[in-house]
Backbone as XML, in Angstrom:
<?xml version="1.0"?>
<chain id="A" units="angstrom">
  <residue number="1" name="MET">
    <atom name="N" x="15.341" y="25.162" z="1.942"/>
    <atom name="CA" x="15.193" y="23.850" z="2.553"/>
    <atom name="C" x="13.744" y="23.611" z="2.963"/>
  </residue>
  <residue number="2" name="LEU">
    <atom name="N" x="13.129" y="24.623" z="3.540"/>
    <atom name="CA" x="11.740" y="24.495" z="3.968"/>
    <atom name="C" x="10.811" y="24.336" z="2.770"/>
  </residue>
  <residue number="3" name="ASP">
    <atom name="N" x="11.143" y="25.005" z="1.672"/>
    <atom name="CA" x="10.330" y="24.854" z="0.463"/>
    <atom name="C" x="10.405" y="23.426" z="-0.074"/>
  </residue>
  <residue number="4" name="PHE">
    <atom name="N" x="11.576" y="22.820" z="-0.012"/>
    <atom name="CA" x="11.731" y="21.443" z="-0.478"/>
    <atom name="C" x="10.896" y="20.487" z="0.368"/>
  </residue>
  <residue number="5" name="ILE">
    <atom name="N" x="10.926" y="20.687" z="1.683"/>
    <atom name="CA" x="10.143" y="19.833" z="2.583"/>
    <atom name="C" x="8.653" y="20.033" z="2.348"/>
  </residue>
  <residue number="6" name="ALA">
    <atom name="N" x="8.236" y="21.266" z="2.157"/>
    <atom name="CA" x="6.818" y="21.543" z="1.928"/>
    <atom name="C" x="6.350" y="21.013" z="0.578"/>
  </residue>
  <residue number="7" name="SER">
    <atom name="N" x="7.240" y="20.963" z="-0.397"/>
    <atom name="CA" x="6.842" y="20.470" z="-1.716"/>
    <atom name="C" x="6.645" y="18.955" z="-1.725"/>
  </residue>
  <residue number="8" name="LYS">
    <atom name="N" x="7.171" y="18.267" z="-0.756"/>
    <atom name="CA" x="7.027" y="16.808" z="-0.656"/>
    <atom name="C" x="6.020" y="16.433" z="0.427"/>
  </residue>
  <residue number="9" name="TYR">
    <atom name="N" x="4.931" y="17.176" z="0.525"/>
    <atom name="CA" x="3.957" y="16.952" z="1.593"/>
    <atom name="C" x="3.320" y="15.568" z="1.506"/>
  </residue>
  <residue number="10" name="ASN">
    <atom name="N" x="3.161" y="15.037" z="0.300"/>
    <atom name="CA" x="2.533" y="13.721" z="0.190"/>
    <atom name="C" x="3.383" y="12.637" z="0.852"/>
  </residue>
  <residue number="11" name="TYR">
    <atom name="N" x="4.701" y="12.751" z="0.777"/>
    <atom name="CA" x="5.559" y="11.768" z="1.436"/>
    <atom name="C" x="5.428" y="11.853" z="2.954"/>
  </residue>
  <residue number="12" name="TRP">
    <atom name="N" x="5.255" y="13.052" z="3.467"/>
    <atom name="CA" x="5.060" y="13.211" z="4.908"/>
    <atom name="C" x="3.746" y="12.577" z="5.349"/>
  </residue>
  <residue number="13" name="ILE">
    <atom name="N" x="2.722" y="12.690" z="4.511"/>
    <atom name="CA" x="1.440" y="12.058" z="4.833"/>
    <atom name="C" x="1.604" y="10.541" z="4.882"/>
  </residue>
  <residue number="14" name="TYR">
    <atom name="N" x="2.355" y="9.981" z="3.939"/>
    <atom name="CA" x="2.571" y="8.532" z="3.930"/>
    <atom name="C" x="3.362" y="8.091" z="5.154"/>
  </residue>
  <residue number="15" name="ILE">
    <atom name="N" x="4.341" y="8.883" z="5.552"/>
    <atom name="CA" x="5.125" y="8.548" z="6.741"/>
    <atom name="C" x="4.246" y="8.564" z="7.983"/>
  </residue>
  <residue number="16" name="VAL">
    <atom name="N" x="3.369" y="9.565" z="8.086"/>
    <atom name="CA" x="2.458" y="9.639" z="9.231"/>
    <atom name="C" x="1.522" y="8.432" z="9.239"/>
  </residue>
  <residue number="17" name="LEU">
    <atom name="N" x="0.981" y="8.069" z="8.080"/>
    <atom name="CA" x="0.111" y="6.892" z="8.009"/>
    <atom name="C" x="0.862" y="5.617" z="8.388"/>
  </residue>
  <residue number="18" name="MET">
    <atom name="N" x="2.101" y="5.495" z="7.926"/>
    <atom name="CA" x="2.894" y="4.316" z="8.286"/>
    <atom name="C" x="3.133" y="4.248" z="9.790"/>
  </residue>
  <residue number="19" name="MET">
    <atom name="N" x="3.435" y="5.382" z="10.401"/>
    <atom name="CA" x="3.700" y="5.389" z="11.834"/>
    <atom name="C" x="2.431" y="5.103" z="12.638"/>
  </residue>
  <residue number="20" name="ILE">
    <atom name="N" x="1.283" y="5.581" z="12.164"/>
    <atom name="CA" x="0.016" y="5.263" z="12.834"/>
    <atom name="C" x="-0.236" y="3.761" z="12.772"/>
  </residue>
  <residue number="21" name="GLY">
    <atom name="N" x="-0.056" y="3.180" z="11.596"/>
    <atom name="CA" x="-0.244" y="1.741" z="11.457"/>
    <atom name="C" x="0.758" y="0.945" z="12.272"/>
  </residue>
  <residue number="22" name="PHE">
    <atom name="N" x="2.010" y="1.394" z="12.271"/>
    <atom name="CA" x="3.044" y="0.704" z="13.043"/>
    <atom name="C" x="2.748" y="0.772" z="14.533"/>
  </residue>
  <residue number="23" name="TYR">
    <atom name="N" x="2.314" y="1.945" z="15.013"/>
    <atom name="CA" x="1.963" y="2.085" z="16.427"/>
    <atom name="C" x="0.797" y="1.173" z="16.787"/>
  </residue>
  <residue number="24" name="ALA">
    <atom name="N" x="-0.198" y="1.097" z="15.910"/>
    <atom name="CA" x="-1.353" y="0.246" z="16.195"/>
    <atom name="C" x="-0.947" y="-1.226" z="16.249"/>
  </residue>
  <residue number="25" name="MET">
    <atom name="N" x="-0.015" y="-1.635" z="15.406"/>
    <atom name="CA" x="0.422" y="-3.037" z="15.430"/>
    <atom name="C" x="1.266" y="-3.353" z="16.663"/>
  </residue>
  <residue number="26" name="ILE">
    <atom name="N" x="2.093" y="-2.412" z="17.070"/>
    <atom name="CA" x="3.018" y="-2.670" z="18.176"/>
    <atom name="C" x="2.424" y="-2.295" z="19.534"/>
  </residue>
  <residue number="27" name="GLY">
    <atom name="N" x="1.719" y="-1.168" z="19.599"/>
    <atom name="CA" x="1.307" y="-0.623" z="20.883"/>
    <atom name="C" x="-0.030" y="-1.085" z="21.417"/>
  </residue>
  <residue number="28" name="LYS">
    <atom name="N" x="-0.897" y="-1.615" z="20.585"/>
    <atom name="CA" x="-2.229" y="-2.019" z="21.029"/>
    <atom name="C" x="-2.230" y="-3.484" z="21.434"/>
  </residue>
  <residue number="29" name="THR">
    <atom name="N" x="-3.133" y="-3.848" z="22.349"/>
    <atom name="CA" x="-3.241" y="-5.243" z="22.774"/>
    <atom name="C" x="-4.458" y="-5.938" z="22.182"/>
  </residue>
  <residue number="30" name="ASN">
    <atom name="N" x="-5.392" y="-5.188" z="21.625"/>
    <atom name="CA" x="-6.567" y="-5.774" z="20.989"/>
    <atom name="C" x="-6.177" y="-6.263" z="19.595"/>
  </residue>
  <residue number="31" name="LEU">
    <atom name="N" x="-6.544" y="-7.488" z="19.271"/>
    <atom name="CA" x="-6.132" y="-8.081" z="18.001"/>
    <atom name="C" x="-6.793" y="-7.414" z="16.802"/>
  </residue>
  <residue number="32" name="VAL">
    <atom name="N" x="-8.020" y="-6.948" z="16.949"/>
    <atom name="CA" x="-8.695" y="-6.260" z="15.842"/>
    <atom name="C" x="-7.996" y="-4.932" z="15.550"/>
  </residue>
  <residue number="33" name="LYS">
    <atom name="N" x="-7.575" y="-4.230" z="16.585"/>
    <atom name="CA" x="-6.841" y="-2.979" z="16.384"/>
    <atom name="C" x="-5.495" y="-3.237" z="15.706"/>
  </residue>
  <residue number="34" name="LYS">
    <atom name="N" x="-4.872" y="-4.362" z="16.015"/>
    <atom name="CA" x="-3.623" y="-4.722" z="15.339"/>
    <atom name="C" x="-3.860" y="-4.973" z="13.852"/>
  </residue>
  <residue number="35" name="ILE">
    <atom name="N" x="-4.976" y="-5.608" z="13.518"/>
    <atom name="CA" x="-5.303" y="-5.863" z="12.113"/>
    <atom name="C" x="-5.577" y="-4.554" z="11.383"/>
  </residue>
  <residue number="36" name="VAL">
    <atom name="N" x="-6.305" y="-3.651" z="12.024"/>
    <atom name="CA" x="-6.572" y="-2.344" z="11.408"/>
    <atom name="C" x="-5.263" y="-1.586" z="11.202"/>
  </residue>
  <residue number="37" name="GLY">
    <atom name="N" x="-4.360" y="-1.647" z="12.172"/>
    <atom name="CA" x="-3.053" y="-1.010" z="12.026"/>
    <atom name="C" x="-2.247" y="-1.601" z="10.885"/>
  </residue>
  <residue number="38" name="MET">
    <atom name="N" x="-2.307" y="-2.921" z="10.726"/>
    <atom name="CA" x="-1.608" y="-3.566" z="9.618"/>
    <atom name="C" x="-2.179" y="-3.103" z="8.281"/>
  </residue>
  <residue number="39" name="ASN">
    <atom name="N" x="-3.495" y="-2.962" z="8.222"/>
    <atom name="CA" x="-4.142" y="-2.514" z="6.992"/>
    <atom name="C" x="-3.768" y="-1.067" z="6.666"/>
  </residue>
  <residue number="40" name="ILE">
    <atom name="N" x="-3.707" y="-0.206" z="7.669"/>
    <atom name="CA" x="-3.292" y="1.189" z="7.457"/>
    <atom name="C" x="-1.845" y="1.241" z="6.967"/>
  </residue>
  <residue number="41" name="PHE">
    <atom name="N" x="-0.987" y="0.439" z="7.564"/>
    <atom name="CA" x="0.421" y="0.391" z="7.166"/>
    <atom name="C" x="0.566" y="-0.053" z="5.712"/>
  </residue>
  <residue number="42" name="GLN">
    <atom name="N" x="-0.138" y="-1.106" z="5.332"/>
    <atom name="CA" x="-0.061" y="-1.601" z="3.959"/>
    <atom name="C" x="-0.610" y="-0.581" z="2.972"/>
  </residue>
  <residue number="43" name="THR">
    <atom name="N" x="-1.683" y="0.092" z="3.334"/>
    <atom name="CA" x="-2.263" y="1.107" z="2.452"/>
    <atom name="C" x="-1.303" y="2.271" z="2.249"/>
  </residue>
  <residue number="44" name="ALA">
    <atom name="N" x="-0.602" y="2.674" z="3.298"/>
    <atom name="CA" x="0.370" y="3.761" z="3.169"/>
    <atom name="C" x="1.499" y="3.381" z="2.216"/>
  </residue>
  <residue number="45" name="ILE">
    <atom name="N" x="1.938" y="2.144" z="2.274"/>
    <atom name="CA" x="3.001" y="1.693" z="1.367"/>
    <atom name="C" x="2.515" y="1.690" z="-0.075"/>
  </residue>
  <residue number="46" name="ILE">
    <atom name="N" x="1.294" y="1.237" z="-0.295"/>
    <atom name="CA" x="0.738" y="1.226" z="-1.652"/>
    <atom name="C" x="0.596" y="2.646" z="-2.182"/>
  </residue>
  <residue number="47" name="LEU">
    <atom name="N" x="0.103" y="3.560" z="-1.368"/>
    <atom name="CA" x="-0.014" y="4.956" z="-1.796"/>
    <atom name="C" x="1.350" y="5.550" z="-2.134"/>
  </residue>
  <residue number="48" name="PHE">
    <atom name="N" x="2.356" y="5.207" z="-1.345"/>
    <atom name="CA" x="3.701" y="5.706" z="-1.617"/>
    <atom name="C" x="4.200" y="5.239" z="-2.977"/>
  </residue>
  <residue number="49" name="TYR">
    <atom name="N" x="4.079" y="3.959" z="-3.260"/>
    <atom name="CA" x="4.580" y="3.436" z="-4.536"/>
    <atom name="C" x="3.815" y="3.991" z="-5.730"/>
  </residue>
  <residue number="50" name="VAL">
    <atom name="N" x="2.508" y="4.143" z="-5.593"/>
    <atom name="CA" x="1.731" y="4.703" z="-6.703"/>
    <atom name="C" x="2.120" y="6.162" z="-6.934"/>
  </residue>
  <residue number="51" name="SER">
    <atom name="N" x="2.381" y="6.902" z="-5.860"/>
    <atom name="CA" x="2.753" y="8.310" z="-6.033"/>
    <atom name="C" x="4.147" y="8.464" z="-6.637"/>
  </residue>
  <residue number="52" name="THR">
    <atom name="N" x="5.032" y="7.495" z="-6.412"/>
    <atom name="CA" x="6.359" y="7.598" z="-7.023"/>
    <atom name="C" x="6.314" y="7.356" z="-8.522"/>
  </residue>
  <residue number="53" name="ALA">
    <atom name="N" x="5.292" y="6.692" z="-9.012"/>
    <atom name="CA" x="5.176" y="6.416" z="-10.444"/>
    <atom name="C" x="4.500" y="7.554" z="-11.196"/>
  </residue>
  <residue number="54" name="CYS">
    <atom name="N" x="4.061" y="8.565" z="-10.486"/>
    <atom name="CA" x="3.359" y="9.688" z="-11.114"/>
    <atom name="C" x="4.373" y="10.662" z="-11.711"/>
  </residue>
  <residue number="55" name="LYS">
    <atom name="N" x="4.067" y="11.155" z="-12.913"/>
    <atom name="CA" x="4.906" y="12.173" z="-13.553"/>
    <atom name="C" x="4.069" y="13.426" z="-13.748"/>
  </residue>
  <residue number="56" name="TRP">
    <atom name="N" x="4.620" y="14.534" z="-13.363"/>
    <atom name="CA" x="3.931" y="15.804" z="-13.558"/>
    <atom name="C" x="4.370" y="16.402" z="-14.886"/>
  </residue>
  <residue number="57" name="GLY">
    <atom name="N" x="3.451" y="17.022" z="-15.567"/>
    <atom name="CA" x="3.814" y="17.707" z="-16.797"/>
    <atom name="C" x="3.347" y="17.024" z="-18.061"/>
  </residue>
  <residue number="58" name="GLY">
    <atom name="N" x="2.210" y="16.396" z="-18.036"/>
    <atom name="CA" x="1.620" y="15.905" z="-19.268"/>
    <atom name="C" x="2.017" y="14.519" z="-19.706"/>
  </residue>
  <residue number="59" name="ALA">
    <atom name="N" x="2.456" y="13.661" z="-18.815"/>
    <atom name="CA" x="2.769" y="12.289" z="-19.204"/>
    <atom name="C" x="1.474" y="11.522" z="-19.435"/>
  </residue>
  <residue number="60" name="THR">
    <atom name="N" x="1.524" y="10.551" z="-20.310"/>
    <atom name="CA" x="0.335" y="9.787" z="-20.663"/>
    <atom name="C" x="0.618" y="8.296" z="-20.552"/>
  </residue>
  <residue number="61" name="LEU">
    <atom name="N" x="-0.402" y="7.499" z="-20.788"/>
    <atom name="CA" x="-0.263" y="6.051" z="-20.723"/>
    <atom name="C" x="0.538" y="5.530" z="-21.910"/>
  </residue>
  <residue number="62" name="PRO">
    <atom name="N" x="1.312" y="4.486" z="-21.720"/>
    <atom name="CA" x="2.129" y="3.956" z="-22.818"/>
    <atom name="C" x="1.337" y="3.028" z="-23.744"/>
  </residue>
  <residue number="63" name="ILE">
    <atom name="N" x="0.314" y="3.562" z="-24.372"/>
    <atom name="CA" x="-0.481" y="2.800" z="-25.331"/>
    <atom name="C" x="-0.176" y="3.360" z="-26.713"/>
  </residue>
  <residue number="64" name="LEU">
    <atom name="N" x="0.418" y="2.553" z="-27.541"/>
    <atom name="CA" x="0.786" y="2.980" z="-28.886"/>
    <atom name="C" x="-0.307" y="2.547" z="-29.853"/>
  </residue>
  <residue number="65" name="THR">
    <atom name="N" x="-0.845" y="3.485" z="-30.605"/>
    <atom name="CA" x="-1.906" y="3.168" z="-31.555"/>
    <atom name="C" x="-1.383" y="3.321" z="-32.968"/>
  </residue>
  <residue number="66" name="GLY">
    <atom name="N" x="-1.864" y="2.491" z="-33.833"/>
    <atom name="CA" x="-1.489" y="2.586" z="-35.238"/>
    <atom name="C" x="-0.069" y="2.147" z="-35.490"/>
  </residue>
  <residue number="67" name="GLY">
    <atom name="N" x="0.199" y="1.808" z="-36.726"/>
    <atom name="CA" x="1.561" y="1.477" z="-37.113"/>
    <atom name="C" x="1.928" y="0.035" z="-36.886"/>
  </residue>
  <residue number="68" name="HIS">
    <atom name="N" x="1.659" y="-0.502" z="-35.725"/>
    <atom name="CA" x="2.013" y="-1.875" z="-35.366"/>
    <atom name="C" x="3.467" y="-2.174" z="-35.689"/>
  </residue>
  <residue number="69" name="GLY">
    <atom name="N" x="4.345" y="-1.231" z="-35.387"/>
    <atom name="CA" x="5.763" y="-1.422" z="-35.622"/>
    <atom name="C" x="6.247" y="-0.906" z="-36.958"/>
  </residue>
  <residue number="70" name="HIS">
    <atom name="N" x="5.332" y="-0.507" z="-37.834"/>
    <atom name="CA" x="5.725" y="0.011" z="-39.139"/>
    <atom name="C" x="5.914" y="1.518" z="-39.039"/>
  </residue>
  <residue number="71" name="GLY">
    <atom name="N" x="6.876" y="2.031" z="-39.689"/>
    <atom name="CA" x="7.118" y="3.473" z="-39.687"/>
    <atom name="C" x="7.696" y="3.958" z="-38.377"/>
  </residue>
  <residue number="72" name="ALA">
    <atom name="N" x="8.656" y="3.225" z="-37.830"/>
    <atom name="CA" x="9.227" y="3.581" z="-36.532"/>
    <atom name="C" x="9.972" y="4.903" z="-36.582"/>
  </residue>
  <residue number="73" name="VAL">
    <atom name="N" x="10.515" y="5.245" z="-37.711"/>
    <atom name="CA" x="11.264" y="6.493" z="-37.820"/>
    <atom name="C" x="10.311" y="7.680" z="-37.759"/>
  </residue>
  <residue number="74" name="GLU">
    <atom name="N" x="9.171" y="7.563" z="-38.421"/>
    <atom name="CA" x="8.211" y="8.671" z="-38.425"/>
    <atom name="C" x="7.548" y="8.851" z="-37.061"/>
  </residue>
  <residue number="75" name="HIS">
    <atom name="N" x="7.387" y="7.776" z="-36.350"/>
    <atom name="CA" x="6.705" y="7.827" z="-35.051"/>
    <atom name="C" x="7.691" y="7.453" z="-33.948"/>
  </residue>
  <residue number="76" name="ALA">
    <atom name="N" x="8.713" y="8.241" z="-33.788"/>
    <atom name="CA" x="9.720" y="7.959" z="-32.765"/>
    <atom name="C" x="9.096" y="8.093" z="-31.381"/>
  </residue>
  <residue number="77" name="ILE">
    <atom name="N" x="9.443" y="7.178" z="-30.511"/>
    <atom name="CA" x="8.881" y="7.144" z="-29.163"/>
    <atom name="C" x="9.814" y="7.892" z="-28.226"/>
  </residue>
  <residue number="78" name="ASN">
    <atom name="N" x="9.263" y="8.866" z="-27.529"/>
    <atom name="CA" x="10.008" y="9.592" z="-26.514"/>
    <atom name="C" x="9.552" y="9.065" z="-25.154"/>
  </residue>
  <residue number="79" name="VAL">
    <atom name="N" x="10.415" y="8.355" z="-24.465"/>
    <atom name="CA" x="10.061" y="7.680" z="-23.227"/>
    <atom name="C" x="9.630" y="8.662" z="-22.143"/>
  </residue>
  <residue number="80" name="SER">
    <atom name="N" x="10.143" y="9.858" z="-22.160"/>
    <atom name="CA" x="9.803" y="10.820" z="-21.114"/>
    <atom name="C" x="8.355" y="11.286" z="-21.199"/>
  </residue>
  <residue number="81" name="ASN">
    <atom name="N" x="7.662" y="10.985" z="-22.292"/>
    <atom name="CA" x="6.255" y="11.373" z="-22.423"/>
    <atom name="C" x="5.298" y="10.355" z="-21.814"/>
  </residue>
  <residue number="82" name="TYR">
    <atom name="N" x="5.807" y="9.240" z="-21.336"/>
    <atom name="CA" x="4.956" y="8.166" z="-20.839"/>
    <atom name="C" x="5.252" y="7.876" z="-19.374"/>
  </residue>
  <residue number="83" name="ILE">
    <atom name="N" x="4.216" y="7.442" z="-18.658"/>
    <atom name="CA" x="4.414" y="7.018" z="-17.276"/>
    <atom name="C" x="4.813" y="5.549" z="-17.267"/>
  </residue>
  <residue number="84" name="ASN">
    <atom name="N" x="5.415" y="5.124" z="-16.189"/>
    <atom name="CA" x="5.832" y="3.739" z="-16.041"/>
    <atom name="C" x="4.669" y="2.943" z="-15.440"/>
  </residue>
  <residue number="85" name="PRO">
    <atom name="N" x="4.119" y="1.969" z="-16.159"/>
    <atom name="CA" x="2.971" y="1.223" z="-15.628"/>
    <atom name="C" x="3.357" y="0.129" z="-14.634"/>
  </residue>
  <residue number="86" name="LEU">
    <atom name="N" x="4.627" y="-0.208" z="-14.530"/>
    <atom name="CA" x="5.044" y="-1.314" z="-13.675"/>
    <atom name="C" x="4.689" y="-1.109" z="-12.194"/>
  </residue>
  <residue number="87" name="PRO">
    <atom name="N" x="4.937" y="0.064" z="-11.587"/>
    <atom name="CA" x="4.540" y="0.222" z="-10.182"/>
    <atom name="C" x="3.034" y="0.066" z="-9.964"/>
  </residue>
  <residue number="88" name="HIS">
    <atom name="N" x="2.232" y="0.509" z="-10.918"/>
    <atom name="CA" x="0.787" y="0.370" z="-10.770"/>
    <atom name="C" x="0.372" y="-1.097" z="-10.821"/>
  </residue>
  <residue number="89" name="VAL">
    <atom name="N" x="0.983" y="-1.850" z="-11.716"/>
    <atom name="CA" x="0.668" y="-3.275" z="-11.821"/>
    <atom name="C" x="1.110" y="-4.012" z="-10.561"/>
  </residue>
  <residue number="90" name="LEU">
    <atom name="N" x="2.281" y="-3.686" z="-10.058"/>
    <atom name="CA" x="2.759" y="-4.329" z="-8.838"/>
    <atom name="C" x="1.877" y="-3.986" z="-7.643"/>
  </residue>
  <residue number="91" name="MET">
    <atom name="N" x="1.366" y="-2.771" z="-7.598"/>
    <atom name="CA" x="0.508" y="-2.388" z="-6.485"/>
    <atom name="C" x="-0.872" y="-3.031" z="-6.589"/>
  </residue>
  <residue number="92" name="LEU">
    <atom name="N" x="-1.337" y="-3.318" z="-7.796"/>
    <atom name="CA" x="-2.568" y="-4.106" z="-7.917"/>
    <atom name="C" x="-2.370" y="-5.488" z="-7.305"/>
  </residue>
  <residue number="93" name="THR">
    <atom name="N" x="-1.222" y="-6.081" z="-7.541"/>
    <atom name="CA" x="-0.903" y="-7.363" z="-6.921"/>
    <atom name="C" x="-0.802" y="-7.212" z="-5.408"/>
  </residue>
  <residue number="94" name="ALA">
    <atom name="N" x="-0.215" y="-6.126" z="-4.946"/>
    <atom name="CA" x="-0.094" y="-5.889" z="-3.506"/>
    <atom name="C" x="-1.464" y="-5.710" z="-2.861"/>
  </residue>
  <residue number="95" name="ILE">
    <atom name="N" x="-2.399" y="-5.092" z="-3.576"/>
    <atom name="CA" x="-3.752" y="-4.934" z="-3.040"/>
    <atom name="C" x="-4.413" y="-6.298" z="-2.880"/>
  </residue>
  <residue number="96" name="VAL">
    <atom name="N" x="-4.225" y="-7.177" z="-3.846"/>
    <atom name="CA" x="-4.788" y="-8.528" z="-3.742"/>
    <atom name="C" x="-4.180" y="-9.267" z="-2.551"/>
  </residue>
  <residue number="97" name="VAL">
    <atom name="N" x="-2.880" y="-9.149" z="-2.368"/>
    <atom name="CA" x="-2.217" y="-9.785" z="-1.228"/>
    <atom name="C" x="-2.713" y="-9.174" z="0.079"/>
  </residue>
  <residue number="98" name="MET">
    <atom name="N" x="-2.930" y="-7.848" z="0.097"/>
    <atom name="CA" x="-3.421" y="-7.175" z="1.296"/>
    <atom name="C" x="-4.805" y="-7.689" z="1.682"/>
  </residue>
  <residue number="99" name="VAL">
    <atom name="N" x="-5.687" y="-7.839" z="0.704"/>
    <atom name="CA" x="-7.036" y="-8.326" z="0.990"/>
    <atom name="C" x="-6.990" y="-9.776" z="1.471"/>
  </residue>
  <residue number="100" name="ALA">
    <atom name="N" x="-6.135" y="-10.588" z="0.863"/>
    <atom name="CA" x="-6.001" y="-11.980" z="1.299"/>
    <atom name="C" x="-5.451" y="-12.059" z="2.720"/>
  </residue>
  <residue number="101" name="THR">
    <atom name="N" x="-4.458" y="-11.227" z="3.024"/>
    <atom name="CA" x="-3.894" y="-11.188" z="4.372"/>
    <atom name="C" x="-4.941" y="-10.759" z="5.385"/>
  </residue>
  <residue number="102" name="LEU">
    <atom name="N" x="-5.732" y="-9.769" z="5.021"/>
    <atom name="CA" x="-6.796" y="-9.298" z="5.909"/>
    <atom name="C" x="-7.814" y="-10.404" z="6.159"/>
  </residue>
  <residue number="103" name="GLY">
    <atom name="N" x="-8.190" y="-11.126" z="5.114"/>
    <atom name="CA" x="-9.156" y="-12.210" z="5.277"/>
    <atom name="C" x="-8.646" y="-13.317" z="6.181"/>
  </residue>
  <residue number="104" name="VAL">
    <atom name="N" x="-7.400" y="-13.711" z="6.000"/>
    <atom name="CA" x="-6.815" y="-14.756" z="6.840"/>
    <atom name="C" x="-6.693" y="-14.270" z="8.280"/>
  </residue>
  <residue number="105" name="ALA">
    <atom name="N" x="-6.287" y="-13.023" z="8.471"/>
    <atom name="CA" x="-6.144" y="-12.479" z="9.825"/>
    <atom name="C" x="-7.491" y="-12.425" z="10.540"/>
  </residue>
  <residue number="106" name="VAL">
    <atom name="N" x="-8.533" y="-12.012" z="9.838"/>
    <atom name="CA" x="-9.865" y="-11.956" z="10.456"/>
    <atom name="C" x="-10.343" y="-13.366" z="10.797"/>
  </residue>
  <residue number="107" name="ALA">
    <atom name="N" x="-10.097" y="-14.336" z="9.924"/>
    <atom name="CA" x="-10.490" y="-15.716" z="10.210"/>
    <atom name="C" x="-9.767" y="-16.253" z="11.444"/>
  </residue>
  <residue number="108" name="ILE">
    <atom name="N" x="-8.482" y="-15.950" z="11.573"/>
    <atom name="CA" x="-7.726" y="-16.402" z="12.744"/>
    <atom name="C" x="-8.235" y="-15.723" z="14.006"/>
  </residue>
  <residue number="109" name="VAL">
    <atom name="N" x="-8.549" y="-14.435" z="13.921"/>
    <atom name="CA" x="-9.065" y="-13.715" z="15.089"/>
    <atom name="C" x="-10.419" y="-14.281" z="15.508"/>
  </residue>
  <residue number="110" name="ILE">
    <atom name="N" x="-11.256" y="-14.640" z="14.548"/>
    <atom name="CA" x="-12.550" y="-15.250" z="14.886"/>
    <atom name="C" x="-12.339" y="-16.575" z="15.613"/>
  </residue>
  <residue number="111" name="MET">
    <atom name="N" x="-11.403" y="-17.372" z="15.144"/>
    <atom name="CA" x="-11.117" y="-18.648" z="15.812"/>
    <atom name="C" x="-10.564" y="-18.421" z="17.217"/>
  </residue>
  <residue number="112" name="ILE">
    <atom name="N" x="-9.708" y="-17.429" z="17.383"/>
    <atom name="CA" x="-9.166" y="-17.111" z="18.707"/>
    <atom name="C" x="-10.281" y="-16.657" z="19.633"/>
  </residue>
  <residue number="113" name="TYR">
    <atom name="N" x="-11.195" y="-15.836" z="19.128"/>
    <atom name="CA" x="-12.290" y="-15.356" z="19.973"/>
    <atom name="C" x="-13.208" y="-16.506" z="20.388"/>
  </residue>
  <residue number="114" name="ARG">
    <atom name="N" x="-13.468" y="-17.427" z="19.480"/>
    <atom name="CA" x="-14.322" y="-18.572" z="19.825"/>
    <atom name="C" x="-13.685" y="-19.442" z="20.910"/>
  </residue>
  <residue number="115" name="LYS">
    <atom name="N" x="-12.372" y="-19.548" z="20.899"/>
    <atom name="CA" x="-11.705" y="-20.401" z="21.881"/>
    <atom name="C" x="-11.502" y="-19.700" z="23.221"/>
  </residue>
  <residue number="116" name="PHE">
    <atom name="N" x="-11.075" y="-18.428" z="23.195"/>
    <atom name="CA" x="-10.699" y="-17.744" z="24.432"/>
    <atom name="C" x="-11.724" y="-16.724" z="24.908"/>
  </residue>
  <residue number="117" name="LYS">
    <atom name="N" x="-12.729" y="-16.404" z="24.121"/>
    <atom name="CA" x="-13.788" y="-15.435" z="24.456"/>
    <atom name="C" x="-13.247" y="-14.042" z="24.767"/>
  </residue>
  <residue number="118" name="THR">
    <atom name="N" x="-12.097" y="-13.706" z="24.202"/>
    <atom name="CA" x="-11.522" y="-12.372" z="24.342"/>
    <atom name="C" x="-10.606" y="-12.101" z="23.154"/>
  </residue>
  <residue number="119" name="LEU">
    <atom name="N" x="-10.374" y="-10.822" z="22.900"/>
    <atom name="CA" x="-9.448" y="-10.417" z="21.849"/>
    <atom name="C" x="-8.240" y="-9.669" z="22.414"/>
  </residue>
  <residue number="120" name="ASN">
    <atom name="N" x="-8.154" y="-9.597" z="23.739"/>
    <atom name="CA" x="-7.033" y="-8.931" z="24.387"/>
    <atom name="C" x="-5.834" y="-9.880" z="24.410"/>
  </residue>
  <residue number="121" name="GLU">
    <atom name="N" x="-4.726" y="-9.406" z="23.899"/>
    <atom name="CA" x="-3.533" y="-10.242" z="23.763"/>
    <atom name="C" x="-3.016" y="-10.730" z="25.113"/>
  </residue>
  <residue number="122" name="ASP">
    <atom name="N" x="-3.038" y="-9.877" z="26.120"/>
    <atom name="CA" x="-2.533" y="-10.261" z="27.440"/>
    <atom name="C" x="-3.390" y="-11.357" z="28.062"/>
  </residue>
  <residue number="123" name="GLU">
    <atom name="N" x="-4.709" y="-11.237" z="27.931"/>
    <atom name="CA" x="-5.605" y="-12.252" z="28.489"/>
    <atom name="C" x="-5.467" y="-13.584" z="27.749"/>
  </residue>
  <residue number="124" name="ILE">
    <atom name="N" x="-5.243" y="-13.529" z="26.453"/>
    <atom name="CA" x="-5.054" y="-14.761" z="25.680"/>
    <atom name="C" x="-3.764" y="-15.456" z="26.103"/>
  </residue>
  <residue number="125" name="LEU">
    <atom name="N" x="-2.685" y="-14.688" z="26.265"/>
    <atom name="CA" x="-1.416" y="-15.281" z="26.700"/>
    <atom name="C" x="-1.525" y="-15.856" z="28.108"/>
  </residue>
  <residue number="126" name="LYS">
    <atom name="N" x="-2.291" y="-15.174" z="28.981"/>
    <atom name="CA" x="-2.484" y="-15.670" z="30.340"/>
    <atom name="C" x="-3.284" y="-16.977" z="30.323"/>
  </residue>
  <residue number="127" name="ALA">
    <atom name="N" x="-4.296" y="-17.059" z="29.451"/>
    <atom name="CA" x="-5.119" y="-18.271" z="29.372"/>
    <atom name="C" x="-4.349" y="-19.438" z="28.755"/>
  </residue>
  <residue number="128" name="MET">
    <atom name="N" x="-3.365" y="-19.147" z="27.936"/>
    <atom name="CA" x="-2.584" y="-20.214" z="27.300"/>
    <atom name="C" x="-1.590" y="-20.860" z="28.260"/>
  </residue>
  <residue number="129" name="LYS">
    <atom name="N" x="-1.200" y="-20.152" z="29.326"/>
    <atom name="CA" x="-0.204" y="-20.682" z="30.275"/>
    <atom name="C" x="-0.805" y="-21.642" z="31.232"/>
  </residue>
</chain>
C-alpha cells in the first residue's frame, strides 16, 4: 500500500498545490494574495490533467507519415503506441482562459485600489457600508 502511494507522488504534489491555492483564496484578506492563490490552484489543475495524459514506456505523438491512407493493412495503427493529444489541447485552452482571468482580476483589483485606497477585503467591506 505504501509503495502504491509513493509511486503516485506527482498526484500528491498537485493536491498540495491545490490546497495551497485554495487556502490563499479562502483564508487571506488581501485581494492580490487571493489572485495569486487562484493562479496556483489553476496551475495545479493544469499540471494534473497534463500528467494524466502521459504514457510511460515509449509512447509517441500521433503523427502518421507517408501513405496518406493507402496501404492500411501494411501499416496497421496500434493505438497503445500513441499518446492522447486531447488533454494537451484542452489545457492549452485552459492556459489561455487562466491568463485572461488573471488579467481581468488584476484590472478589477486596480480599480478597487483606486477607489478605496486599500486591498484588504475587510476594510473595503467596511468602507462600502
